[in-house]
C-alpha positions as CSV (number, residue, x, y, z in Angstrom):
1,M,7.3,171.5,298.7
2,K,8.5,170.5,295.2
3,H,9.7,174.1,294.6
4,I,11.7,173.9,297.9
5,L,13.4,170.8,297.2
6,T,14.3,172.1,293.8
7,L,15.9,175.2,295.3
8,A,17.8,173.2,298.0
9,M,19.1,171.1,295.0
10,L,20.5,174.2,293.1
11,L,22.0,175.8,296.2
12,A,23.9,172.6,296.8
13,G,24.9,172.4,293.4
14,I,26.3,176.1,293.4
15,G,28.0,175.1,296.7
16,V,29.8,172.2,295.1
17,Y,30.8,174.4,292.0
18,A,32.1,177.1,294.2
19,Q,34.5,175.0,296.3
20,N,36.3,173.2,293.6
21,T,39.8,172.1,294.1
22,Y,42.6,173.0,291.6
23,K,45.8,171.5,291.2
24,G,49.4,172.8,289.8
25,K,53.1,172.9,289.7
26,V,55.4,176.1,290.2
27,V,58.8,176.0,288.5
28,D,61.6,178.4,287.5
29,V,62.3,179.4,283.8
30,H,64.6,176.2,283.9
31,N,61.9,174.1,284.7
32,K,63.3,173.8,288.3
33,P,60.5,172.8,290.8
34,L,60.2,175.9,293.4
35,E,59.6,174.2,296.8
36,Q,57.5,176.3,299.5
37,A,56.2,178.6,297.0
38,T,52.9,180.3,298.1
39,I,49.6,180.3,296.3
40,Q,46.8,182.5,297.8
41,A,43.4,182.9,296.8
42,E,42.8,186.7,295.4
43,D,39.5,187.0,297.2
44,D,40.6,185.4,300.6
45,L,44.3,185.9,301.5
46,Q,43.7,183.6,304.6
47,N,43.0,180.8,302.0
48,A,46.9,179.8,301.0
49,V,48.8,176.5,300.4
50,V,52.4,176.2,299.7
51,T,54.1,174.0,297.2
52,N,56.0,170.7,298.1
53,R,59.5,169.8,297.1
54,E,58.1,168.7,293.4
55,G,56.6,172.2,293.1
56,K,53.1,170.7,293.2
57,F,50.0,172.2,295.2
58,S,46.3,171.7,295.8
59,I,44.0,174.5,296.8
60,T,40.2,174.8,297.1
61,L,38.7,178.0,295.8
62,K,34.9,179.2,297.1
63,R,34.3,181.7,294.1
64,S,37.2,183.5,292.2
65,T,39.7,181.1,290.4
66,K,42.3,183.7,290.4
67,V,45.5,183.2,292.6
68,I,48.4,185.4,293.9
69,V,51.6,183.0,293.4
70,K,54.8,184.0,295.5
71,Y,58.2,183.1,295.9
72,I,60.9,185.0,297.5
73,G,63.4,186.2,295.0
74,Y,60.8,186.0,292.2
75,T,58.4,188.4,290.7
76,T,54.8,187.6,292.0
77,I,52.3,187.0,289.8
78,V,48.3,186.7,289.5
79,K,47.0,183.4,287.8
80,T,43.6,182.3,286.5
81,L,43.5,178.6,287.5
82,K,41.7,175.9,285.3
83,K,40.8,172.5,285.4
84,G,43.3,170.0,285.3
85,E,47.0,170.6,285.7
86,N,48.2,174.2,286.1
87,S,51.9,175.0,284.9
88,I,53.1,178.2,286.5
89,I,56.6,179.8,285.6
90,L,58.0,182.3,288.0
91,K,60.9,184.6,287.0
92,E,63.8,185.3,289.3
93,S,64.0,189.0,290.2
94,E,67.5,190.6,290.9
95,A,65.6,193.7,292.4
96,I,63.7,191.7,294.7
97,L,66.5,189.5,295.9
98,D,68.2,192.8,297.1
99,E,65.2,193.4,299.1
100,V,65.4,189.8,300.8
101,V,67.6,189.2,304.0
102,I,67.9,186.4,306.5
103,S,70.2,187.9,309.0
104,A,68.0,189.9,311.2
105,S,65.7,186.8,312.6
106,R,67.5,183.7,310.9
107,E,64.1,183.6,308.9
108,T,63.6,185.0,305.2
109,Q,62.0,188.4,305.3
110,Q,61.7,191.4,303.3
111,R,64.2,194.2,304.0
112,K,61.7,196.7,304.3
113,H,60.3,194.8,307.5
114,V,63.9,195.0,309.1
115,P,64.0,198.0,311.4
116,A,68.1,198.2,311.0
117,S,70.7,198.9,308.8
118,I,71.5,196.0,306.9
119,S,73.3,195.4,303.5
120,V,73.1,192.6,300.7
121,I,76.0,191.4,298.5
122,S,74.0,189.5,296.1
123,A,75.3,186.6,294.0
124,S,75.4,188.6,290.7
125,E,77.7,191.4,292.5
126,I,80.0,188.7,294.0
127,A,80.3,187.4,290.7
128,E,80.9,190.8,289.3
129,T,83.3,192.0,291.9
130,K,86.0,189.3,290.8
131,A,87.3,190.0,294.7
132,L,90.6,189.0,295.6
133,G,89.4,188.8,299.2
134,I,86.6,189.2,301.6
135,D,87.4,192.8,302.0
136,Q,86.7,193.7,298.6
137,L,83.1,192.3,299.2
138,V,82.3,193.8,302.6
139,N,84.0,197.2,302.2
140,D,81.3,198.0,299.7
141,V,78.9,198.4,302.8
142,P,78.6,201.8,304.2
143,G,80.5,202.2,307.2
144,V,82.5,199.1,307.1
145,L,86.3,199.0,306.9
146,M,88.0,195.6,306.6
147,S,91.6,196.7,306.7
148,T,93.9,193.9,305.3
149,S,97.4,194.1,303.6
150,R,97.4,191.9,300.6
151,V,101.1,192.3,300.3
152,A,102.0,191.9,304.0
153,S,99.3,190.5,306.2
154,N,97.9,188.2,303.8
155,E,94.2,187.3,304.9
156,Q,94.9,188.6,308.3
157,H,93.1,191.7,309.1
158,F,91.5,194.4,311.4
159,M,87.6,195.6,311.4
160,A,85.7,198.9,311.9
161,V,82.2,199.0,312.0
162,R,80.8,201.8,314.2
163,S,84.1,201.6,316.1
164,P,87.9,202.2,315.5
165,I,90.0,200.0,313.3
166,S,90.6,197.1,316.3
167,T,91.2,193.6,316.8
168,K,88.2,193.7,319.5
169,S,85.3,191.3,319.8
170,L,82.8,193.8,318.5
171,F,81.9,191.8,315.2
172,L,80.1,188.3,314.6
173,Y,81.0,186.2,311.9
174,V,78.1,183.9,311.1
175,E,77.8,181.3,308.2
176,D,74.4,180.6,307.2
177,G,73.0,182.2,310.3
178,L,75.3,180.4,312.9
179,P,78.5,181.6,314.5
180,I,81.8,180.2,313.2
181,R,83.2,180.5,316.6
182,P,82.0,180.4,320.2
183,T,81.7,183.2,322.7
184,A,84.7,184.3,324.4
185,V,87.2,182.7,321.7
186,F,87.0,185.4,319.2
187,N,89.6,186.2,316.8
188,H,89.9,189.1,314.6
189,N,91.4,187.1,312.1
190,A,88.7,184.7,311.9
191,L,87.8,185.6,308.6
192,L,90.5,183.5,307.4
193,E,88.9,180.5,308.5
194,M,86.1,181.2,305.5
195,N,85.9,180.0,302.0
196,D,84.7,182.8,299.8
197,V,84.3,180.4,296.9
198,A,81.2,179.0,298.4
199,F,79.4,182.5,299.0
200,S,76.2,182.9,297.4
201,R,75.6,186.1,299.1
202,V,76.6,188.2,302.1
203,E,74.6,190.0,304.6
204,V,75.8,192.8,306.8
205,L,73.6,193.8,309.8
206,K,75.2,196.8,311.4
207,G,74.8,197.8,315.0
208,P,74.0,195.5,318.1
209,A,72.3,192.3,317.1
210,S,72.5,190.4,320.5
211,S,68.9,189.9,320.8
212,I,69.0,187.2,318.3
213,Y,72.7,186.1,318.2
214,G,74.0,187.1,321.5
215,S,77.4,188.4,322.4
216,E,79.9,190.2,320.3
217,A,77.3,191.2,317.7
218,I,77.9,194.7,318.4
219,G,79.2,196.7,315.6
220,G,78.0,194.5,312.8
221,S,77.1,191.2,312.1
222,F,78.5,189.2,309.0
223,N,76.4,186.6,307.5
224,F,77.8,184.5,304.6
225,I,75.5,182.4,303.0
226,T,76.8,179.1,301.4
227,K,75.6,178.1,297.9
228,D,73.1,175.4,297.5
229,P,73.3,172.4,295.1
230,T,72.0,173.2,291.5
231,R,69.4,170.8,289.8
232,E,71.6,170.4,286.7
233,L,75.5,170.0,286.8
234,S,77.1,173.4,287.2
235,G,80.7,174.1,288.6
236,G,83.9,175.6,287.3
237,V,87.6,175.5,287.6
238,G,89.6,179.0,287.9
239,F,93.0,180.0,288.2
240,Q,94.5,183.4,289.5
241,I,97.9,184.9,289.5
242,N,99.6,188.4,290.6
243,D,102.9,190.1,290.6
244,M,102.9,190.2,294.4
245,G,103.7,186.4,294.5
246,L,100.3,185.0,294.5
247,T,98.7,182.2,293.0
248,R,95.5,180.6,293.4
249,Y,93.4,177.7,292.1
250,D,89.4,177.5,292.4
251,L,87.2,174.3,292.0
252,E,83.4,174.1,292.2
253,F,81.1,171.0,291.6
254,S,77.1,171.0,292.1
255,K,74.5,168.8,291.1
256,Y,71.4,166.9,292.3
257,A,71.4,163.2,292.5
258,G,67.7,162.4,291.6
259,D,64.8,164.7,293.0
260,N,65.7,164.5,296.6
261,V,69.5,164.7,297.0
262,G,71.8,167.3,296.0
263,F,75.6,168.1,296.7
264,Y,77.8,170.9,296.5
265,I,81.7,171.3,296.5
266,G,83.7,174.4,296.7
267,A,87.5,174.3,297.2
268,Q,90.4,176.9,296.8
269,Y,94.2,176.6,297.1
270,I,96.1,180.0,297.7
271,Q,100.2,180.3,297.8
272,R,102.1,183.3,298.0
273,K,106.0,182.9,297.6
274,D,108.6,185.9,297.4
275,G,106.3,188.9,297.7
276,P,107.3,192.5,297.6
277,V,107.3,192.5,301.5
278,Q,110.3,190.3,302.9
279,H,109.0,187.2,304.9
280,S,105.4,187.3,303.9
281,D,104.9,183.9,302.3
282,Y,101.5,182.0,303.1
283,E,99.4,178.9,302.0
284,K,95.7,178.3,302.4
285,F,93.7,175.4,301.3
286,A,89.5,175.6,301.9
287,L,87.0,173.0,301.4
288,T,83.2,173.4,301.5
289,F,80.8,170.6,301.4
290,K,77.1,170.8,301.5
291,N,74.3,168.0,301.1
292,V,70.5,169.0,300.9
293,N,68.2,166.1,301.5
294,H,64.4,166.4,300.9
295,L,63.3,163.6,303.2
296,S,59.6,164.5,302.8
297,P,57.7,167.1,301.3
298,N,57.9,169.1,304.4
299,L,61.2,168.0,305.7
300,K,64.5,168.9,304.6
301,W,68.0,167.8,306.0
302,T,70.9,170.1,305.1
303,N,74.8,169.3,306.1
304,V,77.8,171.4,305.7
305,F,81.4,171.0,306.6
306,D,84.1,173.3,306.1
307,I,87.8,172.5,306.2
308,I,90.5,175.2,306.4
309,D,94.1,174.8,306.6
310,F,96.0,178.0,306.7
311,R,99.9,178.9,307.1
312,S,101.4,182.4,307.4
313,D,104.4,184.4,308.0
314,M,103.9,187.2,310.3
315,A,106.0,190.2,308.7
316,G,105.1,192.4,311.4
317,S,104.7,196.2,311.0
318,L,107.4,198.6,309.8
319,S,109.0,201.4,311.7
320,E,108.5,205.0,310.7
321,S,111.8,205.1,308.9
322,D,111.1,201.9,306.7
323,Y,107.6,202.8,306.1
324,S,108.6,206.5,304.7
325,G,111.8,205.1,303.0
326,G,110.2,202.2,301.3
327,N,112.3,199.8,303.2
328,Y,110.0,196.6,303.1
329,E,112.6,194.1,304.7
330,S,111.1,192.7,307.6
331,D,112.7,192.4,311.2
332,Q,111.4,188.9,311.4
333,T,112.4,185.7,310.0
334,F,110.7,182.9,311.7
335,T,107.3,184.6,313.2
336,E,104.3,182.7,311.5
337,R,100.7,181.9,312.4
338,D,99.3,178.4,311.7
339,A,95.5,177.7,311.8
340,F,93.3,174.7,311.2
341,A,89.4,175.0,311.6
342,F,86.9,172.5,310.8
343,R,83.0,173.1,311.3
344,F,80.1,170.8,310.7
345,R,76.5,171.6,310.7
346,S,73.6,169.5,310.4
347,T,70.1,171.2,310.1
348,L,66.5,170.0,310.1
349,D,63.9,172.3,308.6
350,K,60.4,171.1,309.4
351,I,57.2,173.0,308.0
352,W,54.5,171.7,310.0
353,N,51.8,173.9,308.0
354,D,51.6,177.1,306.1
355,R,52.0,179.2,309.7
356,N,54.3,177.0,311.5
357,K,58.1,176.1,310.7
358,T,60.6,174.5,313.3
359,T,64.6,174.5,312.5
360,A,66.8,172.4,314.7
361,N,70.7,172.9,314.1
362,F,73.4,170.9,315.6
363,I,77.1,172.2,315.3
364,Y,80.5,170.8,315.8
365,R,83.6,172.8,315.5
366,N,87.4,172.2,315.9
367,N,89.9,174.7,315.8
368,V,93.8,174.8,316.6
369,M,95.7,178.2,316.0
370,G,99.3,178.0,316.8
371,Q,102.0,181.1,316.4
372,I,105.1,182.6,317.1
373,P,103.7,186.1,317.0
374,S,106.1,188.9,315.7
375,Y,104.0,191.4,318.0
376,R,105.3,189.3,321.0
377,V,108.9,189.7,320.2
378,R,111.3,191.9,322.1
379,Q,114.8,193.0,321.2
380,F,117.1,193.7,324.2
381,R,119.1,196.9,324.3
382,N,121.8,198.5,326.2
383,S,122.0,202.4,326.4
384,G,119.8,202.0,323.3
385,Q,122.1,199.6,321.4
386,L,121.1,196.3,320.3
387,T,122.8,193.4,322.5
388,G,122.0,190.7,320.1
389,F,119.5,189.0,322.2
390,G,115.7,189.1,322.7
391,S,112.7,187.3,323.7
392,G,109.4,186.1,322.5
393,E,106.9,183.2,322.6
394,I,105.3,180.3,320.9
395,N,101.7,179.7,321.6
396,E,98.8,177.5,320.7
397,N,95.1,177.9,321.5
398,A,92.7,175.0,320.4
399,F,89.1,174.4,321.0
400,S,86.2,172.1,320.2
401,S,82.5,173.0,320.2
402,F,79.2,171.2,320.5
403,V,76.2,173.4,319.7
404,G,72.2,172.9,319.9
405,L,70.0,175.4,318.4
406,I,66.3,175.2,317.8
407,Q,64.2,178.0,316.3
408,H,60.2,177.9,315.9
409,K,58.3,180.5,313.8
410,V,54.6,180.6,314.0
411,D,52.6,183.1,311.8
412,F,49.5,184.4,313.1
413,N,46.1,185.1,311.2
414,F,46.0,188.7,312.5
415,N,48.0,191.9,311.3
416,N,50.8,189.9,309.6
417,A,52.0,189.0,313.1
418,S,54.8,186.5,313.9
419,L,56.4,185.2,316.6
420,I,60.0,183.7,316.8
421,V,61.2,181.6,319.8
422,G,64.6,179.9,320.2
423,T,67.1,178.4,322.5
424,S,70.8,177.5,322.3
425,L,73.4,175.5,324.1
426,D,77.1,175.9,323.4
427,Y,79.5,173.9,325.2
428,S,83.2,174.6,324.2
429,P,86.2,173.2,326.0
430,Q,89.5,174.9,325.0
431,D,93.1,174.9,325.9
432,Y,95.9,177.3,325.7
433,E,99.7,177.0,326.0
434,A,102.6,179.5,325.8
435,E,106.3,178.9,326.5
436,R,109.0,181.4,326.1
437,I,111.7,181.6,323.5
438,S,115.0,183.1,323.3
439,V,115.8,185.2,320.3
440,S,119.1,185.7,318.4
441,V,119.1,189.4,317.1
442,N,121.5,190.4,314.0
443,T,122.9,193.6,315.5
444,N,124.0,195.2,312.0
445,T,120.2,194.7,310.3
446,G,118.3,194.7,313.5
447,Q,116.5,191.4,312.3
448,N,115.4,188.7,314.4
449,V,117.4,185.6,312.7
450,A,117.0,182.7,315.1
451,Y,115.1,181.2,318.2
452,T,115.4,178.8,320.9
453,L,112.7,177.0,322.7
454,N,113.1,177.3,326.4
455,S,111.0,174.1,327.2
456,G,108.7,174.1,330.2
457,D,109.3,178.0,330.6
458,Y,105.8,178.5,330.7
459,I,103.9,181.8,330.2
460,L,100.5,180.3,330.6
461,N,99.2,176.8,330.2
462,Y,95.7,176.2,330.9
463,D,92.5,174.3,330.2
464,A,89.3,176.2,330.2
465,S,85.6,175.2,329.4
466,I,82.9,177.8,328.2
467,F,79.3,177.1,328.7
468,N,76.7,179.6,327.1
469,Y,72.8,178.8,327.3
470,A,70.3,181.1,325.7
471,G,66.9,181.7,325.4
472,Y,65.0,184.4,323.1
473,F,62.0,185.6,321.1
474,Q,61.2,188.1,318.5
475,F,57.8,189.4,317.9
476,E,56.5,191.2,314.5
477,I,53.3,192.9,314.1
478,D,51.7,195.4,311.8
479,P,49.6,197.4,314.2
480,I,48.2,199.7,311.2
481,E,48.8,199.4,307.6
482,N,52.1,200.1,306.3
483,V,53.6,199.8,309.9
484,K,55.5,196.8,311.2
485,L,56.5,196.8,315.2
486,T,59.5,194.3,316.1
487,A,60.2,193.6,319.7
488,A,62.8,191.0,320.8
489,L,64.5,189.8,323.9
490,R,67.3,187.6,324.4
491,Y,68.8,186.0,328.0
492,D,72.3,184.9,327.8
493,G,74.4,182.9,330.7
494,F,77.9,182.0,330.8
495,E,80.0,179.7,332.9
496,Y,83.9,179.8,332.4
497,D,85.7,177.3,334.4
498,Y,89.3,177.9,334.3
499,D,92.2,175.1,335.1
500,N,95.7,176.2,335.6
501,M,97.9,173.6,334.4
502,V,101.0,174.6,335.8
503,D,100.1,175.8,339.2
504,G,102.5,178.0,341.1
505,I,104.8,178.2,337.9
506,A,102.8,180.8,335.6
507,G,99.4,182.3,335.5
508,P,96.5,182.8,338.2
509,K,95.0,180.3,340.2
510,D,92.2,177.9,339.1
511,S,89.0,180.2,338.7
512,K,85.4,179.9,337.9
513,N,83.5,182.9,336.2
514,S,80.0,183.8,335.6
515,Y,78.3,186.1,333.4
516,N,74.8,187.0,332.3
517,N,72.9,189.5,330.1
518,V,69.4,190.4,329.0
519,S,69.6,192.1,325.3
520,P,66.3,194.1,324.4
521,K,65.6,195.1,321.0
522,V,62.5,197.2,319.7
523,G,62.2,198.8,316.2
524,L,59.5,200.3,314.0
525,N,59.2,200.6,310.3
526,Y,57.1,202.7,308.4
527,N,56.9,202.0,304.6
528,V,55.6,205.1,302.9
529,S,55.2,203.5,299.7
530,S,56.3,200.2,297.9
531,N,59.6,202.3,297.3
532,A,60.4,204.2,300.3
533,G,60.2,203.8,304.0
534,I,61.8,204.7,307.2
535,Y,62.7,203.0,310.4
536,T,64.0,203.6,314.0
537,N,65.2,201.2,316.7
538,Y,66.8,200.8,320.1
539,S,69.0,197.8,320.4
540,N,71.3,196.6,323.3
541,G,74.3,194.6,322.8
542,F,77.1,193.3,325.1
543,T,80.3,191.0,324.9
544,P,82.0,189.2,328.1
545,P,85.7,189.1,328.5
546,Q,87.5,186.7,326.1
547,T,89.1,183.9,328.0
548,S,92.8,185.0,327.0
549,T,91.9,188.5,328.2
550,L,90.7,187.4,331.7
551,Y,93.4,184.7,332.1
552,R,96.4,186.5,330.5
553,N,96.3,189.9,329.3
554,S,95.0,191.5,332.7
555,F,96.8,192.5,335.7
556,V,97.3,189.2,337.5
557,G,100.7,187.5,338.9
558,V,101.7,183.9,339.3
559,G,99.0,182.3,341.6
560,G,97.1,185.3,342.0
561,D,93.1,185.9,341.9
562,V,91.6,186.4,338.3
563,F,90.9,190.1,338.0
564,D,87.2,189.9,337.0
565,L,87.0,192.3,333.9
566,K,83.6,193.6,333.5
567,P,81.4,192.5,330.3
568,S,81.1,195.6,327.5
569,T,77.7,196.8,327.1
570,Y,76.4,199.1,324.5
571,D,73.2,200.8,323.8
572,N,72.4,201.6,320.0
573,F,69.9,204.3,318.9
574,E,69.2,204.5,315.0
575,L,66.7,206.3,312.7
576,G,67.5,205.6,308.9
577,T,65.6,205.6,305.6
578,Y,65.6,203.8,302.2
579,F,64.1,204.6,298.9
580,K,64.7,204.1,295.4
581,V,63.2,206.4,292.5
582,N,61.8,204.2,289.4
583,N,65.2,201.9,289.1
584,A,67.5,204.5,288.6
585,L,68.3,205.7,292.0
586,K,68.3,203.9,295.2
587,A,69.8,205.0,298.6
588,D,70.2,203.9,302.1
589,V,70.7,206.5,305.0
590,A,71.2,205.7,308.8
591,L,72.0,207.9,311.9
592,Y,73.1,206.3,314.9
593,L,74.5,206.4,318.3
594,L,76.4,203.8,320.2
595,E,76.7,204.3,324.0
596,G,79.4,201.8,325.4
597,K,80.0,200.8,328.9
598,N,83.1,199.3,330.4
599,T,84.5,199.2,326.7
600,L,87.5,197.0,326.4
601,I,90.7,198.4,325.2
602,T,94.3,197.2,324.8
603,L,97.0,199.0,326.6
604,R,100.9,198.6,327.3
605,D,102.4,198.2,330.6
606,E,105.9,199.6,331.8
607,N,107.6,196.7,330.2
608,D,105.8,197.1,326.9
609,E,103.6,194.1,327.3
610,F,100.0,194.2,325.9
611,F,97.3,194.0,328.6
612,N,93.4,194.8,328.6
613,A,91.3,197.2,330.6
614,N,87.6,198.5,330.9
615,A,87.9,201.8,329.7
616,G,85.0,203.4,331.4
617,K,82.4,205.0,329.1
618,T,82.5,205.7,325.1
619,R,80.3,207.1,322.6
620,S,80.4,206.5,318.5
621,Y,77.7,208.3,316.7
622,G,77.5,209.3,313.0
623,I,76.2,208.9,309.3
624,E,76.1,206.0,307.1
625,Y,75.0,206.3,303.6
626,G,74.7,204.2,300.3
627,I,73.8,205.7,297.2
628,T,73.7,203.8,293.8
629,Y,72.5,205.8,290.5
630,K,71.9,204.1,287.2
631,P,71.6,206.9,284.4
632,F,71.6,204.3,281.6
633,E,71.3,200.6,281.8
634,T,75.0,200.2,281.0
635,L,76.2,202.5,283.6
636,S,76.1,202.4,287.3
637,I,77.5,205.1,289.8
638,S,77.7,204.2,293.5
639,H,79.1,205.7,296.8
640,N,78.8,203.8,300.3
641,G,80.4,205.8,303.0
642,S,80.2,207.1,306.5
643,Y,81.1,210.0,308.8
644,A,81.5,209.3,312.3
645,K,83.3,210.3,315.6
646,H,84.3,207.7,318.2
647,R,85.0,209.3,321.8
648,Y,86.1,208.4,325.1
649,V,83.4,209.6,327.4
650,S,85.2,208.6,330.7
651,F,88.6,207.0,330.6
652,F,91.8,207.4,332.8
653,D,95.4,205.7,331.7
654,R,98.2,205.9,334.4
655,G,96.4,208.6,336.3
656,V,96.0,210.7,332.9
657,D,92.4,211.9,332.4
658,Y,91.5,211.1,328.5
659,S,87.9,211.6,328.9
660,D,86.0,213.8,326.1
661,T,88.8,212.9,323.7
662,D,88.9,211.1,320.2
663,R,90.0,207.6,320.2
664,E,93.1,206.2,318.3
665,T,92.8,204.3,315.3
666,A,89.1,205.8,314.5
667,P,88.9,207.4,311.3
668,K,85.7,209.7,310.9
669,L,85.4,209.4,307.1
670,L,85.3,206.0,305.3
671,G,84.1,205.7,301.5
672,T,84.0,203.7,298.6
673,S,83.0,204.9,295.2
674,K,82.4,202.7,292.1
675,I,81.8,203.3,288.4
676,T,80.7,200.3,286.4
677,F,80.2,200.1,282.6
678,K,78.8,197.6,280.6
679,P,78.7,198.3,277.0
680,K,75.6,196.9,275.2
681,A,78.1,196.6,272.0
682,I,80.2,194.1,273.7
683,N,78.1,191.4,275.6
684,G,79.8,190.4,278.6
685,L,82.3,193.2,278.9
686,L,82.5,195.3,282.3
687,L,84.7,197.9,283.4
688,N,85.1,199.2,286.8
689,V,86.9,201.9,288.8
690,T,86.9,201.9,292.3
691,H,88.1,204.6,294.7
692,E,89.0,203.7,298.3
693,L,89.1,206.3,301.0
694,V,90.2,206.2,304.6
695,G,90.5,209.6,306.4
696,K,92.8,210.8,308.8
697,Y,93.1,209.6,312.4
698,N,94.8,209.6,315.7
699,T,97.5,206.8,316.1
700,S,97.7,207.8,320.0
701,F,95.7,209.0,322.8
702,E,94.9,212.8,322.5
703,G,98.0,214.6,324.0
704,Q,100.0,211.4,324.7
705,V,103.3,212.5,322.7
706,D,105.8,214.3,324.7
707,N,107.0,216.9,322.2
708,G,110.1,217.6,324.5
709,N,109.5,221.1,325.3
710,G,107.2,220.7,327.7
711,T,104.1,220.5,325.6
712,F,102.4,217.3,324.5
713,G,100.8,216.4,320.9
714,T,98.8,213.7,319.3
715,S,100.4,211.3,316.6
716,T,98.3,210.9,313.5
717,Y,98.1,208.9,310.4
718,D,96.9,211.2,307.4
719,G,94.7,208.6,305.7
720,H,94.4,207.7,302.1
721,N,93.1,207.4,298.8
722,V,93.6,204.3,296.6
723,F,92.3,203.6,293.0
724,N,91.7,200.1,291.7
725,V,90.6,199.2,288.1
726,L,88.8,195.9,287.0
727,L,88.5,194.7,283.2
728,S,86.4,191.5,282.9
729,Y,84.8,189.6,279.9
730,S,82.2,186.6,280.3
731,T,81.1,184.1,277.8
732,K,78.9,181.4,278.4
733,E,81.7,179.0,279.3
734,F,84.8,181.7,280.2
735,E,85.2,184.4,282.4
736,F,88.4,186.6,282.1
737,W,89.6,189.4,284.4
738,A,92.2,191.7,285.4
739,H,92.7,193.9,288.3
740,G,94.8,197.0,288.5
741,L,95.4,197.5,292.3
742,N,96.5,201.0,293.5
743,I,97.1,202.1,290.3
744,F,99.0,205.3,291.1
745,D,101.1,203.6,293.7
746,D,100.5,205.6,296.7
747,L,102.1,204.7,300.0
748,Y,99.5,203.7,302.6
749,A,99.0,201.7,305.6
750,A,96.2,199.2,306.3
751,R,96.7,200.3,309.8
752,A,98.9,202.7,311.7
753,S,99.4,202.6,315.5
754,Y,101.7,204.6,318.1
755,N,104.3,202.9,320.1
756,R,105.2,205.4,323.0
757,F,108.2,203.1,324.0
758,R,109.8,204.2,320.4
759,G,108.1,207.6,320.4
760,E,106.7,206.9,316.7
761,N,104.2,205.2,314.7
762,S,104.3,201.5,313.5
763,Y,102.6,200.6,310.0
764,T,101.1,197.4,308.5
765,I,101.8,198.4,305.0
766,G,99.3,198.4,302.2
767,N,100.0,197.0,298.7
768,P,102.0,198.9,296.2
769,R,100.8,198.9,292.4
770,A,100.0,195.5,291.2
771,L,98.4,193.6,288.6
772,H,96.2,190.6,289.3
773,V,94.8,188.5,286.7
774,G,92.3,185.3,286.7
775,I,90.6,183.0,284.3
776,K,87.4,180.6,284.8
777,Y,86.1,177.8,283.0
778,K,82.5,177.3,283.9
779,F,80.5,174.1,283.1
């Protein structure tokens, strides 16, 4: 009996010894605490804890004292814990950061677990690019063309991602995972409502993402992630200027006030006067404020607001003769766009335990965009000669939004399975008003020199509320080793309530329109190794008609019934691969097929007025590829491009069958190539040469152009090749840089389109050769 008692006491002592509790703190190389770092027992991966806001943890280990310490964006290490306080330092890894994404699920995850084509523009790439505008960032993504004229269109732009260059609602612009505009109030110029000073990184998810984000996430979703406050005081003051009449001022400030409250402020002011293109002045003020509050170790409260105040002349497009002859004197003297955008987001992140997390968001938006649009001005002619008179309009669209979105994620303890569920409500009342103006035309120069408002002569005046309600889920699981299966489903409902404020005078009669859609997604990743993988997916996307499309740009007479356009739906099939060889070669390749039904396109009626219609069926298919090669530590060579075809499968216009023809403004070939050199001999010096390629494309429908001899042809734009050079030098406190833009001074267009009434192309001019320089002081 005595021996039995002794043995029991020994076993109990061993058990107590084998279950010791170890404490410690996880920090970065700057001694900043890393909140939500994971500490796992090496011999029992289910035994894991996370650090609190001070980076502290406590874990009970049974046998081995070795733990795995992980934090996204940092190099994972194995650490042997000792009695007392353990200090663990993690190093940030740019390579790992490039492999981390948020956009695919609104949750942080590894790129190799996302069965879709997604690209990341990291903080270091943003800093090195010294971008003049957002286009210089996103055009580095394979298959993306943000087309803008830095000399004429200011920050106004067109977009093409798995689609023609267009103004259509096929792209979703989000900030920190939340849309900057509500459904049905899309504006292709919406990126002018962003503040690029505040970007910490940009993620571009190509193909439909409606299963998570809802409508308009068709060709691509652009997630602009704002900078977080820094623990220590940091910031900077910058100044830029170029010989296209532009000056820009930047200001940043970031600091934690104590351990739990942090602030970030980023602002810019841009002005251009007397640019090479007449009537192309503009001004922009942008401010982003971010506040982070750690209310408890597992509860974080974040508040962000943006203010954008933008005004721009609208120079309009150039005629064929003016474009080819180098005549940049605009026919417009008073057309303009004026935009104000305010966004506020408040987010609560609650971590219940190491497997459950809830995020609750409230968003308020307030936007006003007024304009005298150049594309609505018409000059009257008699027998082909200007009469001195014309017509146009003044319009204004304003909306406010109240949005709630809640998302919960749970991680299961089998096969790395997880489930995300979410729901959202978006109520966005808006009003739209358009009145006619009488235009005076100089018959000698062809310029529109003055206008008179015809007060009360309404083209349209309405209020319309939009209510969008949605629910979604996404489930992920590793059915076998190195394989991840992802399945998602979302339901969206839409209610439009249109109230005509000038019944019997203008616009269709009052109307209620409803739409709904179910968007599935299923995808599979197979990671051959830690450096290579393949994926495939099917995803569905949709976009309902915009309110302006329904209540203005469709065939509806005064007091008539609203012509109920159909939502456009898209089925996307994709196969891709990604791999890297050591750290020298990295590549992403994606093949896709995008089938569109009821695709919405813009046409012109017999009075040269724009209207929208469902085009039947369309098909886009192609290959996107991105390759980066670093033969030496100091040299990087990259090429991002795409080859694609965009076709009408079934489409008729005014009795003409355009089925099985190429779509207009749809270049087959897009590409951006870069060579970057950072000499070791001069620390901080960077030399970059960039080549931008846009291939040839149709500007008209196939066979639309009457050659005058009984035959018909197709109008085209030959595409362009533009070369830019960047030289920059950085020290601890200063940055200096100079851009040489279009160094060979090639004539090119940001967009070309065919006007069947004039029988020629119209061009939005690209910038001529220019020099852009900047300086920034950092603290």
